[in-house]
C-alpha positions in Angstrom: 23.0 2.2 138.2 23.0 6.2 138.7 25.7 8.6 138.1 29.6 7.3 138.3 32.2 9.4 140.0 34.7 11.5 138.3 37.7 9.2 139.0 35.5 6.3 137.1 34.9 8.5 134.1 38.6 9.6 134.2 40.0 5.9 134.7 37.7 4.9 131.5 38.9 8.0 129.7 42.7 6.9 130.1 42.3 3.1 129.9 39.3 2.6 127.3 38.8 6.1 125.4 37.1 4.7 122.3 34.5 2.2 124.2 33.9 5.1 126.5 33.4 8.0 124.1 31.4 5.8 121.7 29.0 4.2 124.8 28.4 8.3 125.7 27.7 8.8 121.7 25.2 6.1 121.9 23.3 7.2 124.6 24.6 5.3 127.6 25.2 8.8 129.5 24.2 7.8 132.9 27.4 6.0 133.5 29.6 8.7 133.2 30.4 11.9 134.8 28.8 15.1 132.8 31.8 16.4 130.5 31.5 19.9 131.2 31.7 19.7 134.7 34.8 17.4 134.4 36.2 20.1 132.0 35.5 22.7 134.6 36.8 20.4 137.5 39.8 19.3 135.7 40.5 23.0 134.8 40.3 24.2 138.5 42.5 21.2 139.7 45.1 21.9 137.4 45.3 25.7 137.9 45.3 25.1 141.8 47.9 22.4 141.7 50.1 24.9 139.4 49.8 27.6 142.0 50.1 25.8 144.8 52.7 22.9 144.0 54.6 24.4 141.2 55.0 27.9 141.9 58.5 29.3 142.3 59.3 30.9 145.6 58.1 34.7 145.6 61.1 36.1 147.5 63.8 37.0 145.6 66.9 35.5 146.4 69.8 37.8 147.6 72.6 38.7 144.9 76.0 40.2 145.5 76.5 43.1 142.8 79.6 42.4 140.7 82.2 44.6 141.1 83.9 46.7 138.4 87.1 45.4 138.3 85.8 41.7 138.0 83.6 43.1 135.1 86.7 44.9 133.6 88.6 41.9 133.8 86.2 39.4 132.2 85.7 41.8 129.1 89.6 42.4 128.6 90.5 38.7 129.1 91.7 36.8 125.7 88.9 35.9 123.3 89.1 32.1 122.7 86.8 30.8 120.0 83.7 29.0 121.8 83.3 25.3 120.4 79.9 24.7 119.8 78.5 21.1 121.4 78.3 18.3 119.0 75.0 16.5 119.2 
């Protein structure tokens, strides 16, 4: 039958992990993708996805500095107790 694809092996690991792993341990390795290659490929894919898709923008957003009068007003205001949220 030859080597199966990476997608077949991942599908089997998701939907039939016990059968897939026991077949591999019992010597039926010709139907699965090599596990070390799978580990390396999945690691590289996850790093690339993290860097390309989930990365925050690298340009800083412009912020206006707070004026000293605003800071003074915020620190001198009446101190009311802060209620903790009830969960």
